[in-house]
Phi, psi and omega in degrees: 000314181296321179297321177298316179299315179298317179300318180293326180285323187269332185308314180301326179289323181292321181294328184274336191234086180293338180273013181273017182229142171228125181054036178080000181249147178295141186240192182298332177297318176295313182306314182292339180274349182277147172275176185302316181295319179293323177297318178298314179297318180300310182290325177296319177297316178299314182298317179298315181296317180296319179293321182289334185253001183282126174299147185301331184267004182261146179287159182290137175290319176242100183306133184293346181285353177252142182274164175300321179298322179292320176294320179298316178296319178298319178292320176303315180294319180299315183276002171296334177272114183306330181291350179265353188295337179277352179283127180303149183302318182296331177279327173298324177297323178296323177295319176301316180298319177301313181296313181297329183275000176088019177298150180294154179297326179297318179293318179296314180300319179295318179295316180294317177300318177298318178297316180301314180297314183297322187265351185304322182274351184252016182276053180268139177300143178286134182267000000 
């Protein structure tokens, strides 16, 4: 049911924005086009899927001590830099987790630079 709700909320944005994908995944362009309610639904869906599919012995991809609102704010800040907009949202979330966990700015910058280089050639619109 929740996946259906997310699909209904996000579909209009996907239909309008073919450049909202990098390597087949929704990216910062899509994120920036969403309103607050759609961002909450999007992140809640991601969190639910990750929790439902996580093996019991694996650490959380999105630590539960942070709220969906905190992740949304972190992504908003991450995508404030235009050079980050091609980075998929799920990878942007990893950068948020790094920042929230106290990783050094040098480590975060290196990770983001690596993502930009890795994804620069795969930012093709989804057909």
